[in-house]
N, C-alpha and C positions, 0 to 999 in steps of 0.2 A: 082325570082331565086337568084340575090343579096342578097335578104332580106333574105331569105333563108340561104342561106352563110352565111350571116353578123349573122343570129342569131344561126348556128351552131357555128363559131367563139366565138360567147358569151357565146354558152352552154359551147364549150371548155374551156374558160377561168376562167369562175365560177365553172366547175368541175375541173380544177386545183388550184383553190384558195380550193375550198372544201376540196381535197384531202391533199391540205398543212396543212390546218386548223386540218382536221381528223389527222395529223399526229401528228401536234404540241400538241393538245387535247390526243395524247396518249403517248406522250413523259412529258407532265405535270401530265399523270395518274401515269404513271411511276414516276416520279420524288415525284409524291405526296404519293405514293405508299411507298418509300424508305424513304421517310420523315418518315412514320406514324411508319415504320421498327425501323428505327432509336430513334424515340420517344418512343416506347414500349421499345429498349433495353435499352434509358438513363430513364426508370420509374424504369425497373427490376433492375437497377444499383443503382439507390437511394435506392429504398425499401430493397434492398440488404444491403449497405451502412448504411439504418435506422439502422436495425436490429442489425448491427455488434458492431452501436454506442451504443443500448439497451443494447444489451448484455455485453460491454465494459463498460458501467454507470454503471451494474449491480456487475461486477469484481470488478469494482472499491469500489462501497458502501461495497461489503462482505469485501475489504480487507481493508477500513476504519472502520468498525466494529472490525474486528479481530484487530487492531491497538489501537482501544481504549481498548479493553478488553486485550491487552498485558499491556499498558498503566498502567491500572489500577492493573494487576497483579504485574507489577512490582513496585509501588507505595507500594501497600502492602507488599511485600518481603522488601522492602528498608523500612518500618515500623518495622517490624521484630529484620531486620538485627539493624536498630538504638536500638529498647530496647535490643535485643542480647548483643550489644554491651557495652551499658549502666551496663545491668547485670556483664558483663565481667569485667568492668574497676570497678565497685564496689566491688566485690570478690575479683579483685588483690587487690585494696587501704586496704580489710580486710585482707588477705593474709600480706599483708605491715606490718601491724598494730601488726598482730599475729606472725609475725617475730621478731618484735620490743621486743615485751611482752616478749617471748620465751629466745631473747641474754639477757633481764635485771634479769630474772628468773634464768638463766644461772648462770649469774654475782653473783646474790643475792646469790645462792645455793654453789656458788665455795667462798664466804664470808663467809657464814657461815659453811662451813665442814673446813674450816682455822681455826675460831674461835673455831670451836669446837675440830678439832687438837690442838689447841693451850691451851685450859681448859683442855683434858684430858694428855697432857704434865706435866700442873701445876700440874695437881692432881696425876700424877704419880710421881712428884717430890718431894710433899708432905708425 
């Protein structure tokens, strides 16, 4: 009977250890499940960030392409503007030259008119 009590006590101790280990195992299983959920969330967040990054990179590339096109257009417009400015400068120079020639011709005309008037006056006197 002593031996039986001893084995019953040992069985109770082992059952307590077993229960404690099962409880600990259940806690660890719960922790593992929680970690798996957190890992899944983290992976989903990582995938979402990756997709956002790809989208942002695509937008940056699009904007860089547009910027390059705008710079090219601006360069062409600058060249056209420079060409027009050169033509305008040449026309202004020609206009100025024509204006000087007109002034010279007007002086020459006035001089010839004065000579003509003088000659006519002399003819009238003679």
